[in-house]
C-alpha positions in Angstrom: -20.9 6.9 12.0 -23.7 8.4 10.3 -23.9 6.8 6.6 -26.2 7.9 3.7 -26.2 6.4 0.2 -29.0 8.1 -1.2 -28.3 6.9 -4.8 -29.3 3.0 -4.2 -32.3 2.0 -4.8 -33.7 -1.7 -4.6 -36.0 -2.7 -6.9 -39.8 -3.7 -5.6 -42.8 -4.8 -7.6 -45.5 -2.5 -7.4 -49.3 -2.7 -7.7 -50.1 0.6 -9.1 -49.1 3.9 -7.4 -47.9 2.1 -4.2 -44.9 -0.4 -3.7 -45.3 -3.3 -1.3 -42.1 -5.0 0.2 -41.1 -8.4 -1.7 -42.0 -11.9 -0.2 -38.7 -12.9 1.1 -36.8 -15.3 -1.0 -39.4 -14.8 -4.4 -38.7 -16.1 -7.4 -40.1 -15.3 -10.9 -43.2 -18.3 -10.6 -44.4 -15.8 -7.6 -45.4 -13.0 -9.6 -48.0 -13.1 -12.6 -48.3 -10.8 -15.4 -52.1 -8.7 -15.1 -53.1 -7.3 -18.1 -54.9 -4.0 -18.3 -58.2 -3.5 -17.0 -60.5 -0.4 -18.6 -62.4 1.5 -16.2 -65.8 1.8 -18.0 -66.2 -1.2 -19.6 -64.5 -3.8 -16.9 -62.9 -5.9 -19.3 -59.1 -7.1 -20.0 -57.0 -4.7 -22.9 -53.9 -5.2 -25.0 -52.4 -1.8 -24.1 -50.2 -1.2 -21.3 -52.4 1.2 -19.6 -52.3 -0.3 -16.1 -49.9 -2.9 -16.3 -48.5 -4.3 -13.4 -47.6 -7.8 -11.6 -49.5 -9.3 -8.4 -48.3 -12.1 -6.4 -49.7 -15.4 -7.8 -52.3 -16.8 -6.2 -52.2 -20.3 -4.6 -54.6 -21.1 -7.5 -52.7 -19.6 -9.8 -49.7 -21.4 -8.6 -51.8 -24.8 -8.5 -52.5 -24.3 -12.5 -48.7 -24.5 -13.3 -48.8 -28.4 -11.8 -51.7 -29.9 -13.1 -49.7 -31.1 -16.0 -48.5 -33.8 -13.6 -51.7 -33.6 -11.4 -50.0 -33.0 -8.4 -50.7 -30.4 -5.5 -49.1 -30.2 -2.5 -50.8 -30.3 1.1 -49.6 -26.7 1.8 -51.2 -25.3 -1.3 -54.2 -26.7 -0.9 -54.5 -26.1 3.2 -54.0 -22.1 1.4 -56.5 -22.5 -1.5 -59.4 -22.5 1.4 -58.6 -18.7 2.2 -59.1 -17.6 -1.2 -62.7 -16.9 -2.8 -63.7 -16.7 -6.5 -65.2 -13.2 -7.3 -67.1 -12.4 -10.3 -66.4 -10.4 -13.6 -68.3 -7.1 -12.0 -66.2 -7.5 -8.5 -62.9 -7.7 -10.0 -63.3 -4.9 -12.1 -65.1 -2.3 -9.6 -61.3 -3.6 -7.7 -59.1 -2.2 -10.3 -61.3 1.0 -10.9 -61.1 1.1 -6.6 -57.0 1.8 -6.7 -54.3 0.0 -6.1 -55.6 -3.5 -4.3 -54.7 -6.7 -5.5 -57.3 -8.3 -7.8 -57.9 -11.8 -9.2 -59.6 -15.0 -7.9 -58.8 -14.0 -4.1 -60.1 -11.6 -1.2 -58.8 -8.1 -0.6 -56.0 -7.9 1.7 -53.6 -5.5 3.3 -49.8 -5.6 3.2 -49.5 -6.3 6.8 -52.4 -9.2 6.8 -50.3 -10.8 3.4 -47.2 -10.4 5.8 -48.4 -12.1 8.9 -49.7 -14.9 6.4 -46.7 -15.9 4.4 -44.0 -15.2 7.2 -44.5 -17.1 10.2 -43.1 -16.5 13.9 -41.1 -19.1 13.3 -39.5 -18.2 10.3 -39.0 -14.3 11.8 -37.1 -16.3 14.4 -34.8 -17.4 12.1 -34.1 -14.5 10.1 -33.4 -12.7 13.5 -31.0 -15.7 14.4 -29.5 -15.3 10.7 -29.4 -11.7 11.2 -27.7 -11.7 14.2 -24.9 -13.9 13.1 -23.8 -11.6 10.1 -20.9 -9.7 11.9 -19.8 -12.8 13.3 -20.0 -14.7 9.7 -18.2 -12.2 8.2 -15.8 -12.2 10.7 -15.0 -16.2 10.4 -14.5 -15.6 6.9 -12.5 -12.8 7.1 -10.2 -14.2 9.5 -10.1 -17.9 8.7 -12.0 -18.4 11.3 -9.1 -17.1 13.8 -6.4 -18.0 11.8 -5.5 -15.1 10.1 -2.6 -14.0 12.5 -0.9 -16.8 12.8 -0.8 -16.8 8.6 0.7 -13.3 8.5 3.3 -14.2 10.7 4.5 -15.7 7.9 4.7 -12.3 6.2 6.5 -9.5 7.3 5.0 -6.3 7.6 4.9 -3.2 9.9 3.1 -2.1 13.1 2.5 1.4 10.7 0.3 -1.3 8.2 -2.2 -2.1 10.1 -5.9 -0.2 9.3 -6.2 1.2 13.0 -2.6 2.6 13.4 -3.0 6.0 12.1 -6.8 6.1 13.7 -5.9 4.8 17.4 -2.7 7.5 17.4 -5.0 10.2 16.3 -2.8 11.2 13.1 -4.9 10.2 10.2 -5.3 13.6 8.4 -1.6 14.1 8.5 -0.9 11.1 7.8 -3.2 10.7 4.8 -1.7 13.9 3.7 1.5 13.0 3.7 1.1 9.9 1.5 -0.7 11.8 -0.9 1.4 14.3 -1.7 4.5 12.2 -1.9 3.3 9.0 -3.5 2.0 8.3 -6.7 -2.3 7.7 -7.0 -3.3 4.5 -9.0 -6.3 4.2 -10.6 -6.3 0.7 -10.5 -9.7 0.3 -8.0 -10.9 3.4 -8.9 -14.8 2.7 -9.4 -18.3 2.1 -8.3 -18.4 -1.8 -7.0 -20.4 -4.3 -5.5 -19.5 -7.3 -4.5 -21.6 -10.6 -5.6 -19.2 -13.2 -3.5 -17.5 -13.2 -0.3 -15.4 -16.9 0.1 -13.2 -18.3 2.7 -12.5 -21.6 4.3 -16.0 -23.4 4.4 -18.5 -20.3 4.2 -19.5 -17.6 1.8 -21.8 -15.0 1.4 -23.6 -13.5 -1.7 -25.6 -10.4 -2.8 -28.1 -12.3 -1.6 -27.0 -12.1 2.1 -25.7 -8.5 2.0 -25.4 -5.5 -0.3 -22.0 -4.1 -0.9 -21.3 -0.6 -2.3 -17.5 0.3 -2.5 -16.8 3.6 -3.8 -13.1 4.0 -4.8 -11.3 6.9 -6.0 -7.7 7.3 -6.4 -7.2 8.1 -2.5 -10.3 7.9 -0.5 -13.1 5.3 -0.4 -16.0 4.5 1.5 -17.0 0.8 2.1 -20.4 -0.2 3.0 -22.1 -3.6 3.5 -25.4 -3.7 4.8 -27.0 -7.4 5.2 -30.7 -7.8 3.3 -32.2 -9.7 6.4 -32.4 -5.8 8.3 -35.9 -5.0 6.4 -37.4 -7.9 7.6 -36.3 -7.6 11.5 -36.4 -4.1 12.0 -39.8 -2.3 12.6 -41.0 -0.2 9.9 -41.8 2.9 11.7 -38.1 3.7 12.8 -37.1 6.9 12.0 -34.0 7.3 14.9 -31.9 5.5 17.1 -34.4 6.7 19.8 -37.2 5.0 18.4 -35.5 1.4 18.7 -36.0 -1.0 21.3 -33.0 -3.2 22.7 -33.6 -5.8 20.5 -33.9 -3.6 17.4 -30.6 -1.8 18.5 -29.1 -5.2 18.5 -30.1 -5.6 14.9 -29.4 -2.3 13.6 -25.7 -2.7 15.2 -25.2 -5.4 12.2 -24.1 -3.5 9.5 -20.3 -2.1 8.6 -19.0 0.8 7.0 -15.7 2.1 6.7 -14.1 5.0 4.7 -10.3 5.6 4.6 -7.7 5.9 1.7 -5.8 3.2 -0.3 -1.9 2.5 -0.5 -1.2 0.6 -4.3 2.1 -0.8 -4.8 3.7 -3.5 -7.1 5.2 -6.4 -5.3 7.2 -9.2 -7.5 6.1 -12.8 -6.6 9.4 -15.0 -7.0 8.7 -18.3 -9.4 11.9 -20.0 -9.8 12.6 -21.4 -13.1 15.9 -23.7 -14.8 17.5 -21.7 -17.1 19.1 -23.3 -19.9 22.6 -23.9 -18.3 20.5 -25.9 -15.5 19.2 -28.0 -18.0 22.4 -28.5 -20.2 24.2 -29.3 -17.0 21.9 -32.0 -15.9 22.2 -33.3 -19.2 25.3 -33.4 -19.1 25.1 -35.7 -15.8 22.9 -38.0 -17.4 24.8 -38.9 -20.5 28.3 -38.9 -18.8 28.8 -40.0 -15.2 32.4 -39.9 -14.5 32.3 -36.4 -15.5 31.2 -34.5 -12.7 29.2 -30.9 -13.0 27.5 -28.7 -10.5 24.6 -26.5 -10.6 25.5 -23.0 -9.2 22.9 -20.5 -7.6 23.7 -18.3 -10.2 22.4 -21.0 -12.9 18.7 -20.6 -11.8 16.7 -17.5 -13.2 14.1 -16.4 -10.7 11.2 -14.8 -12.6 9.4 -11.8 -10.7 6.4 -11.5 -11.3 4.5 -8.4 -10.6 1.4 -8.2 -8.3 -0.7 -5.3 -7.5 -1.4 -5.4 -3.4 -3.4 -2.7 -1.6 -3.6 -2.1 2.1 -6.3 0.3 3.3 -6.1 2.8 6.1 -9.5 3.2 8.0 -9.9 6.6 9.2 -13.6 6.0 10.0 -14.7 2.7 11.2 -18.1 1.5 12.3 -16.3 -1.4 14.4 -13.8 0.7 15.6 -14.5 0.9 19.8 -10.6 1.4 20.6 -9.2 -2.2 19.9 -7.2 -2.5 16.5 -7.3 -4.8 14.0 -4.1 -7.2 14.4 -3.1 -7.7 10.7 -3.1 -5.3 7.9 -6.1 -4.9 5.5 -3.9 -5.5 2.4 -4.9 -8.1 -0.3 -3.8 -8.6 -3.7 -5.8 -7.3 -7.0 -6.3 -9.6 -10.0 -8.1 -7.3 -12.7 -10.4 -8.9 -15.4 -9.0 -8.1 -19.0 -12.2 -5.6 -19.7 -11.1 -3.9 -15.7 -15.2 -4.8 -15.2 -14.4 -7.4 -12.4 -11.6 -8.1 -10.1 -11.0 -10.3 -7.5 -9.1 -9.7 -3.8 -7.2 -12.3 -2.9 -6.2 -12.1 1.1 -2.4 -11.5 1.5 -1.3 -14.3 3.3 -1.9 -18.4 2.3 -2.9 -20.8 4.3 -1.3 -24.0 5.5 -2.3 -25.7 1.6 -0.8 -22.5 0.2 -4.0 -20.8 -0.7 -5.3 -17.3 -0.3 -7.8 -18.0 2.7 -10.3 -15.7 1.2 -11.7 -14.5 -1.6 -13.6 -11.4 -2.6 -15.2 -10.9 -6.0 -15.9 -7.1 -7.1 -18.1 -6.1 -10.2 -18.5 -2.2 -11.3 -22.0 -1.2 -10.6 -23.2 0.6 -14.1 -22.0 4.4 -14.7 -19.6 3.7 -11.9 -16.2 4.2 -14.0 -13.8 7.2 -13.1 -13.5 8.3 -16.7 -16.4 10.5 -16.4 -15.4 11.9 -12.8 -13.8 11.2 -9.4 -14.0 13.3 -6.5 -12.8 12.4 -2.8 -13.2 15.1 0.0 -12.2 15.6 3.0 -13.5 17.6 6.5 -11.1 19.7 7.9 -9.2 18.4 11.2 -10.5 21.6 13.1 -14.2 21.0 11.9 -15.3 18.5 14.4 -15.6 14.4 13.5 -14.4 13.6 10.7 -16.2 13.0 7.0 -15.4 11.6 3.8 -17.1 12.4 0.6 -16.9 10.1 -2.5 -18.0 10.4 -6.1 -17.1 8.2 -9.1 -19.2 8.5 -12.3 -22.8 9.0 -11.4 -22.3 7.1 -7.6 -21.4 8.5 -4.6 -21.3 7.9 -1.0 -20.2 9.9 2.5 -19.9 9.4 6.0 -19.0 11.2 9.5 -17.3 10.1 11.9 -19.1 9.3 15.6 -19.4 13.0 18.4 -18.3 11.9 21.2 -19.4 13.7 24.7 -16.6 12.1 27.0 -19.5 11.1 29.1 -19.9 7.4 27.4 -19.4 4.3 29.1 -16.2 2.2 29.1 -16.5 -1.8 27.9 -12.8 -2.6 28.4 -13.6 -6.1 27.5 -15.1 -5.9 23.8 -13.2 -5.3 20.8 -16.1 -4.5 18.2 -19.1 -1.8 17.8 -21.3 -5.4 17.7 -20.0 -6.7 21.2 -20.1 -3.7 22.9 -24.0 -3.0 22.3 -24.7 -6.6 23.1 -23.3 -6.3 25.9 -24.9 -2.5 27.0 -28.0 -4.3 26.8 -27.4 -7.6 28.5 
C-alpha cells in the first residue's frame, strides 16, 4: 500500500530558519524563551524580531530547583559539558545563524541527539516499536478472545472485513451497496484517535498518530506509531534504501481503506409495565387470590443504536488470511458531534464492550463544507481510493503484484511476513 498524507504536519521547535527534532518525551520545562538579539549591538531587544525557543541547558534547568537547594547528580554531571561564554561571543553566535546560544558550547543536531539518547534508550524504543502492531492486536481482539465473544452474536460471513477482498469482488459489492442503501453522515468527518483502550492495556496519541477520514461511503484509516521517526534512518527515501532492521521497523504501521455500512439496531431493555406492578401488588396484599403475570405484561423497550460495519478494499496488513470476526462496532456520538466513541460490538464475560476507541474531530474536518469520495476504475490496475472531508484528504493505492512473489503459508499478517522473510 502506498500512502501519502500530505496535509498532516508535526509541530517542532525551531531555531532560526532550521527545524530540529524535539527530544523524546520533552516537556515545557525543557524549553526556555530567548529574547531577540540585535545584530548591531549584541544586546537583548524587546521586540519579536528573532524570538525563538532553544532547549534549556542543565544550568538553566538547575536554576528552577535552586529554591529547594537540590541539584540531581545527573544534572551536575551534565554541567561539565557546558562552558560559559562572553557577551561578545554570544552576540557573534546569534549573528552567525541558527546555532544554539546561551551558556553552552555550540553543538550540531547529531551531537545533541547522540548525547541525549543513549544506546540503551534506542534499544528500548526499538523493542517498543516492534511490539506496536502486537499491542494493537491484543487490544483489538481482547488477547485473542474476540472470536469467543462473537460466538454469542449472530453474524454472516459476508460481514467479515476481507470477505469481498478475498472473493475479488469489492468493486461490484461496493457499487451494489452504494446504489441500494441510503448513505449516512453520522461519522462523516476527519478524525483523530486520542485513546484506544481494552483489557489492561491502552495506547494514546503519544504512542501513535491516527487519522480517519470518513465520507458517507468510502474511508481511509491511517495509523503510524510515533516511535518510527526515532528508529528509522533519517536518510531513507524508499524501500530500497532500508536495511533488514529498518524494513522490520517500517512494517509496523497500518492503513486500510474501504466503505462503511451504518445500520440501526435495537437493544432490548426489559421494563416492568403498569399491569405487572399492579399484579405484583395484588399478590402482596391478598395471598388467597392467585394472580399470574403473562409475558405480554412485560414491555420490552427497543433503544436504537447506530452500528457500523466496515469492508476493507485495501489493507496494509492483509496477505491472504482473512480476519475471523467482523470489523463491527457501536457508535456513541457526543451532543456537539465533535467526538464519538467506538465500542466493540460483542461484550466480554463481564458484560462490557471489550474495547473502546475515542475519536475527536480534527480542525476544519467537518463534512458541511465538502465530502468527496473517489475510487479507481477496476480496469486501471491496482485499486485506489481518494477521500476529502473539509480541509483534509488522504489517498492510498493497492499493491502492484508481479506474480513472482514468494508465498508464506504460515503467516497471517504483513508484519509476520516481513519478519519471517528477513529471518
